[in-house]
C-alpha positions as CSV (number, residue, x, y, z in Angstrom):
1,M,66.9,118.6,123.0
2,W,69.5,116.2,124.4
3,I,67.8,113.3,122.5
4,K,68.3,115.1,119.2
5,A,71.9,116.0,120.1
6,A,72.6,112.4,121.0
7,A,71.0,111.2,117.8
8,V,73.2,113.6,115.7
9,I,76.4,112.4,117.6
10,F,75.4,108.8,116.9
11,V,74.8,109.4,113.2
12,V,78.1,111.2,112.8
13,A,80.0,108.6,114.8
14,Y,78.4,105.8,112.7
15,A,79.2,107.5,109.5
16,L,82.8,108.0,110.3
17,Y,83.4,104.7,112.0
18,V,85.5,102.1,110.1
19,P,86.9,98.8,111.3
20,L,90.6,99.1,112.0
21,P,93.4,96.7,112.8
22,V,93.2,95.1,116.2
23,G,95.3,97.0,118.7
24,W,95.6,100.1,116.6
25,K,94.5,103.3,118.4
26,P,94.5,105.8,115.5
27,S,94.6,109.6,115.8
28,W,91.4,111.3,115.1
29,R,92.8,112.3,111.7
30,W,93.1,108.7,110.5
31,Q,89.6,108.0,111.8
32,L,88.2,111.0,110.0
33,V,89.9,110.2,106.7
34,G,88.7,106.6,107.0
35,G,85.2,107.8,107.4
36,V,85.4,110.2,104.5
37,L,87.0,107.6,102.2
38,K,84.4,105.0,103.2
39,H,81.7,107.2,101.7
40,N,84.0,108.2,98.8
41,K,84.5,104.5,98.0
42,H,80.8,103.9,98.1
43,L,80.4,106.8,95.7
44,Q,83.2,105.6,93.5
45,E,81.8,102.1,93.3
46,T,78.3,103.3,92.6
47,Y,79.6,105.7,90.0
48,A,81.7,103.0,88.4
49,N,78.7,100.6,88.2
50,F,76.3,103.1,86.7
51,V,78.6,105.3,84.6
52,G,81.6,103.2,84.0
53,L,85.0,102.6,85.4
54,D,86.6,104.5,82.6
55,K,85.0,107.7,83.9
56,L,86.2,107.1,87.5
57,E,89.3,109.3,87.3
58,S,87.1,112.3,88.0
59,L,86.7,111.0,91.5
60,S,90.3,110.3,92.2
61,F,92.3,111.4,95.2
62,K,94.1,114.3,93.6
63,S,91.9,116.8,95.5
64,I,93.2,115.7,98.9
65,M,96.8,115.9,97.9
66,A,97.5,119.5,98.6
67,D,100.2,121.1,96.4
68,D,103.4,121.9,98.2
69,Q,105.0,125.2,97.1
70,N,108.0,124.8,99.5
71,S,110.9,126.1,97.5
72,D,113.3,124.0,99.6
73,K,112.0,120.8,98.0
74,A,112.7,119.3,94.6
75,V,110.8,120.8,91.7
76,P,109.5,118.5,89.0
77,S,109.8,119.0,85.3
78,L,107.5,117.4,82.8
79,E,109.1,115.7,79.8
80,N,107.8,113.6,77.0
81,W,109.6,110.4,76.3
82,D,108.4,108.9,73.0
83,G,104.8,109.8,73.7
84,I,104.8,109.1,77.4
85,D,104.6,112.0,79.9
86,V,107.3,111.6,82.5
87,Y,107.8,113.7,85.6
88,V,111.4,114.2,86.6
89,F,112.2,115.2,90.2
90,K,115.7,116.5,90.8
91,P,116.9,117.3,94.3
92,K,118.1,120.8,95.1
93,G,121.8,121.3,94.5
94,D,124.2,118.5,93.7
95,H,122.8,115.0,93.8
96,S,124.4,111.7,94.7
97,G,124.3,109.9,91.3
98,A,121.4,107.7,92.4
99,G,118.1,107.3,90.6
100,I,114.6,106.0,91.3
101,V,111.9,105.0,88.9
102,Y,108.6,105.6,90.8
103,L,105.4,104.0,89.5
104,H,102.2,105.4,91.0
105,G,99.2,103.5,92.3
106,G,95.5,103.8,91.3
107,G,94.4,100.3,90.3
108,W,95.9,100.7,86.8
109,V,92.9,103.0,86.2
110,L,93.3,106.2,88.3
111,G,95.6,109.1,88.8
112,D,99.0,110.2,87.5
113,P,102.4,111.1,89.1
114,S,101.0,114.5,90.3
115,M,99.0,112.5,92.9
116,S,102.4,111.6,94.5
117,A,104.2,114.9,93.7
118,N,104.7,116.0,97.3
119,L,105.9,112.5,98.3
120,L,108.4,112.5,95.4
121,K,109.7,116.0,96.1
122,S,110.4,115.0,99.7
123,L,111.9,111.6,98.7
124,A,114.2,113.2,96.1
125,N,115.6,115.6,98.6
126,Y,115.9,113.0,101.4
127,T,117.6,110.4,99.2
128,N,119.5,113.0,97.1
129,A,118.3,110.9,94.0
130,V,116.8,111.8,90.7
131,I,113.3,110.4,90.4
132,V,111.5,109.7,87.2
133,A,107.7,108.9,87.3
134,P,105.8,108.0,84.1
135,N,102.2,108.7,83.5
136,Y,101.5,105.3,82.0
137,R,98.4,104.5,80.0
138,K,95.3,103.5,82.0
139,A,92.7,100.8,81.8
140,P,90.0,100.1,80.9
141,Q,90.7,102.1,77.7
142,H,94.2,100.6,77.7
143,P,94.3,97.1,79.3
144,F,97.3,94.9,79.9
145,P,100.0,95.1,78.7
146,A,99.8,98.9,78.0
147,A,100.7,100.2,81.4
148,F,103.5,97.6,81.8
149,E,105.0,98.5,78.4
150,D,105.0,102.2,79.2
151,C,106.7,101.6,82.5
152,Y,109.3,99.2,81.0
153,D,110.1,101.6,78.2
154,V,110.6,104.5,80.6
155,T,112.8,102.4,82.9
156,A,114.9,101.1,80.0
157,R,115.4,104.6,78.7
158,F,116.4,105.9,82.1
159,L,118.9,103.1,82.4
160,N,120.3,103.8,78.9
161,T,120.5,107.6,79.4
162,A,121.3,107.8,83.1
163,S,124.5,109.8,82.5
164,E,122.4,112.6,80.9
165,F,120.8,113.1,84.3
166,G,124.0,112.8,86.3
167,V,123.0,109.3,87.4
168,N,125.0,106.1,87.7
169,A,122.9,103.4,85.8
170,K,124.1,100.8,88.4
171,R,122.5,102.9,91.2
172,I,118.9,103.0,89.9
173,A,116.2,101.5,92.0
174,I,112.5,100.8,91.1
175,M,109.7,101.6,93.4
176,G,105.9,101.3,93.2
177,N,102.8,101.8,95.4
178,S,99.8,99.5,95.1
179,A,99.2,98.9,91.3
180,G,102.5,100.7,90.7
181,A,104.2,98.0,92.9
182,N,102.7,95.4,90.5
183,L,104.2,97.3,87.6
184,A,107.6,97.7,89.4
185,A,107.8,94.0,90.0
186,A,106.8,93.2,86.4
187,V,109.4,95.6,85.0
188,S,112.1,94.1,87.3
189,H,111.1,90.6,86.2
190,K,111.7,91.5,82.5
191,L,114.9,93.4,83.0
192,C,116.4,90.6,85.0
193,N,115.2,87.7,82.9
194,Q,115.5,88.9,79.3
195,K,118.6,88.6,77.0
196,D,120.3,91.9,76.0
197,S,118.7,93.8,79.0
198,P,119.5,97.5,79.2
199,G,120.3,96.9,82.8
200,R,118.8,95.9,86.1
201,P,117.6,97.9,89.1
202,I,119.8,97.9,92.2
203,F,116.7,96.9,94.2
204,Q,112.9,96.9,93.9
205,Y,110.8,98.5,96.6
206,L,107.2,97.3,96.6
207,L,104.5,99.0,98.7
208,N,101.2,97.1,99.2
209,P,101.6,95.2,95.9
210,P,98.9,93.2,94.0
211,L,100.8,90.3,92.5
212,Q,98.3,87.8,91.2
213,F,95.0,87.7,89.3
214,A,94.0,84.0,89.9
215,V,92.2,84.0,93.3
216,Y,89.9,86.8,94.4
217,T,89.0,85.5,97.9
218,L,92.3,85.3,99.8
219,P,91.8,85.7,103.6
220,S,93.0,89.3,103.6
221,A,90.5,90.2,100.8
222,L,87.7,88.8,102.9
223,E,88.8,90.2,106.2
224,F,89.1,93.8,104.8
225,Q,86.6,93.6,102.0
226,H,84.9,96.8,103.2
227,D,88.1,98.7,103.9
228,P,87.6,102.4,103.1
229,M,91.2,102.8,101.7
230,L,90.7,100.0,99.2
231,S,87.6,97.8,99.2
232,K,87.5,94.3,97.7
233,A,84.8,95.3,95.2
234,L,86.8,98.2,93.9
235,M,90.0,96.1,93.7
236,D,88.1,93.4,91.8
237,N,86.9,96.0,89.3
238,F,90.5,97.3,88.9
239,R,91.8,93.8,88.1
240,L,89.0,93.2,85.6
241,A,89.7,96.5,83.9
242,Y,93.4,95.7,83.6
243,L,92.7,92.2,82.3
244,G,90.5,93.8,79.7
245,Y,87.2,92.1,80.8
246,Y,85.6,94.9,82.8
247,K,82.8,95.6,80.3
248,N,82.1,91.9,79.7
249,E,79.7,91.1,82.5
250,R,79.4,87.4,81.7
251,V,83.2,86.8,81.8
252,S,83.7,89.1,84.7
253,K,81.2,87.2,86.8
254,A,82.9,83.9,85.9
255,I,86.3,85.3,86.8
256,L,85.1,86.6,90.2
257,G,83.5,83.1,90.7
258,H,86.9,81.5,89.9
259,G,85.5,79.7,86.8
260,H,88.8,80.3,85.0
261,L,90.5,77.9,87.5
262,I,88.6,74.8,86.4
263,E,90.2,72.5,83.8
264,N,88.4,69.3,82.9
265,G,86.1,69.6,85.9
266,E,89.0,70.0,88.4
267,F,91.2,72.9,89.7
268,N,94.1,73.8,87.5
269,K,96.7,73.6,90.3
270,T,99.3,75.4,88.2
271,L,97.2,78.6,88.6
272,T,96.8,78.3,92.3
273,K,100.0,76.7,93.6
274,Y,101.5,80.0,94.6
275,V,98.5,81.2,96.6
276,D,98.3,78.3,99.1
277,V,96.5,79.9,102.1
278,E,97.8,77.2,104.4
279,K,101.2,78.8,104.0
280,L,100.1,82.1,105.5
281,P,101.4,83.0,109.0
282,K,99.0,81.8,111.6
283,K,97.8,85.3,112.6
284,F,96.6,85.8,109.0
285,K,94.5,82.6,108.8
286,Q,91.2,83.6,110.4
287,N,89.4,83.5,107.0
288,V,91.0,80.4,105.5
289,R,88.0,78.2,105.8
290,E,85.7,80.8,104.2
291,S,88.3,81.4,101.4
292,K,88.3,77.7,100.6
293,E,84.5,77.4,100.6
294,L,84.2,80.3,98.2
295,L,86.7,78.7,95.8
296,S,84.6,75.5,95.8
297,T,81.8,77.4,93.9
298,S,84.1,77.7,90.8
299,L,82.8,74.6,89.0
300,S,79.4,76.3,88.3
301,A,81.1,79.5,87.4
302,S,83.2,77.7,84.8
303,Q,80.1,76.9,82.8
304,D,79.7,80.7,82.0
305,I,83.0,81.0,80.2
306,T,84.0,79.5,76.8
307,P,87.1,77.3,76.4
308,E,88.7,80.0,74.2
309,E,88.1,82.7,76.8
310,K,89.4,80.4,79.6
311,Q,92.5,79.6,77.7
312,H,93.2,83.4,77.1
313,I,92.6,84.2,80.7
314,Q,94.9,81.4,81.9
315,S,97.6,82.5,79.6
316,L,97.5,86.0,81.1
317,L,97.5,84.7,84.7
318,L,100.7,82.8,84.0
319,D,102.5,85.8,82.5
320,P,104.9,87.3,85.2
321,T,104.6,90.7,83.6
322,L,101.0,90.7,84.7
323,A,101.2,88.5,87.7
324,P,104.8,88.5,89.2
325,L,103.8,85.8,91.7
326,S,103.5,83.3,88.8
327,A,107.2,83.5,87.9
328,S,109.2,80.4,88.1
329,D,111.7,79.7,90.9
330,E,114.6,80.2,88.4
331,E,113.2,83.6,87.3
332,L,112.8,84.7,90.9
333,R,116.4,83.9,91.7
334,R,117.5,86.4,89.1
335,L,115.7,89.3,90.8
336,P,117.5,92.1,92.6
337,K,117.4,92.8,96.3
338,T,113.7,93.2,97.1
339,F,111.7,95.0,99.8
340,V,108.1,94.0,100.2
341,V,105.9,96.3,102.4
342,T,102.6,95.0,103.6
343,C,100.0,96.5,105.9
344,G,97.8,95.0,108.6
345,A,94.6,96.4,107.2
346,D,94.8,95.8,103.4
347,V,93.0,93.5,101.0
348,L,96.3,93.0,99.3
349,R,98.2,91.9,102.4
350,D,98.4,88.2,101.6
351,E,99.8,88.7,98.1
352,G,102.8,90.5,99.4
353,V,103.3,87.8,102.0
354,F,103.3,85.1,99.4
355,Y,105.8,86.9,97.2
356,A,108.2,87.6,100.1
357,Q,107.9,83.9,101.1
358,R,108.7,82.7,97.6
359,L,111.7,85.0,97.2
360,A,113.1,83.9,100.5
361,H,112.5,80.2,99.6
362,V,114.5,80.5,96.3
363,G,117.3,82.5,98.0
364,T,116.7,85.9,96.7
365,N,117.7,88.7,99.1
366,V,114.3,89.9,100.4
367,T,113.2,92.0,103.3
368,H,109.5,91.8,104.3
369,I,108.4,94.8,106.2
370,H,104.9,94.3,107.7
371,L,103.2,97.3,109.2
372,D,100.5,95.8,111.3
373,R,99.1,99.1,112.5
374,L,98.8,100.9,109.2
375,P,96.3,100.7,106.2
376,H,96.7,100.5,102.5
377,G,98.2,103.6,100.9
378,F,99.7,105.0,104.1
379,I,102.7,106.3,102.2
380,L,100.6,109.2,100.8
381,F,99.4,110.3,104.3
382,S,102.2,112.0,106.2
383,K,103.9,115.3,106.8
384,Y,106.0,114.5,103.7
385,T,102.9,114.8,101.5
386,N,101.2,117.7,103.4
387,V,98.6,115.3,104.6
388,H,99.8,114.8,108.2
389,M,98.0,112.0,110.1
390,D,100.0,111.3,113.2
391,E,103.5,111.0,114.5
392,E,103.5,107.2,114.1
393,T,102.7,107.4,110.4
394,D,105.3,110.2,109.9
395,N,107.9,108.0,111.5
396,V,107.1,104.9,109.4
397,V,107.3,106.9,106.2
398,A,110.6,108.4,107.4
399,D,111.8,104.8,108.0
400,Q,111.0,103.9,104.4
401,F,113.0,107.0,103.1
402,S,115.9,105.9,105.3
403,I,115.9,102.4,103.9
404,L,115.8,103.6,100.3
405,K,118.7,106.0,100.9
406,K,120.8,103.4,102.7
407,H,120.5,100.8,100.1
408,M,121.2,103.2,97.2
409,D,124.3,104.2,99.0
410,D,125.5,100.6,99.5
């Protein structure tokens, strides 16, 4: 009997175990969620491979985001802005005149603002700000630039009509989580660099942002490639979907093999100069050698892609509204105050690090917040979203709220 019991315990423990950041001693809730999501990710990746990424939304995270009926929190209204559904969250009572554009995550493929509803209700009340959150178009049905265009249009309209919401247009921030952080950075880039701009955000707040599409084997992507919160394989598929090449197996394979980086038999250094792994902090360099070795296979992969396809892909990779890390130094100098939040266990960690480094180098006001003990997507797992994990996570999320409130009041 005891042998059977021990076997059951072993199987359950193995099923729920996930590698976690060194030194992190998570609560049992984080370990349980990690185990569940590990299998959910396997299910998602299998479903995506056999059925199609465009059907993946049925397996999104909405089911674990319990609805909060607390009447003390902001209640959203759903509006339609020129064909785009927009959730508007107004704090209870009088508000401060501040506003936030929030862009949700989901790999440009999954979800809608309802996935973050409890977070935004809490955030609206804490910051006393009006929050607008667009349900932008999703890939692969609508690849780049569809999501970016929707997010830009909503942000521009909010800036132009702020007074109708009791908001001061000069006190509007833009915020995004994961793919939403990519979109937030892209929108900020255009607002701050185009002529006749409708305005600019007071600051941008980027949580776990993906900021480049050139290199798929950065050290953090290799180190956390099996992370249950966001695996490398799933993130790769998300990028391919947003690029518009998800269903083209030949080109997708060439991109993941870095064939698009080869020009006349050599690396196109223009595409890779902002992702120099040697510039990463020492503690993030444990997979640098493997990352370089994987890049060296790109010559053979380049043979599977036509010159016309390569030219098109390279033009996309140099567009800052797709890949904000590719912006020039001059363009980066025009950006507003920026907060970049990275996590210790996240395939996207290095991209946020590179972006923060570049902003600091050109003199833009940037604060890099690195949360070594938390995973990708932590912002959706706290008492503020009714998915309480542990006190540490609650405190970190509260810290983010405090930073947002403080800098909107400056």
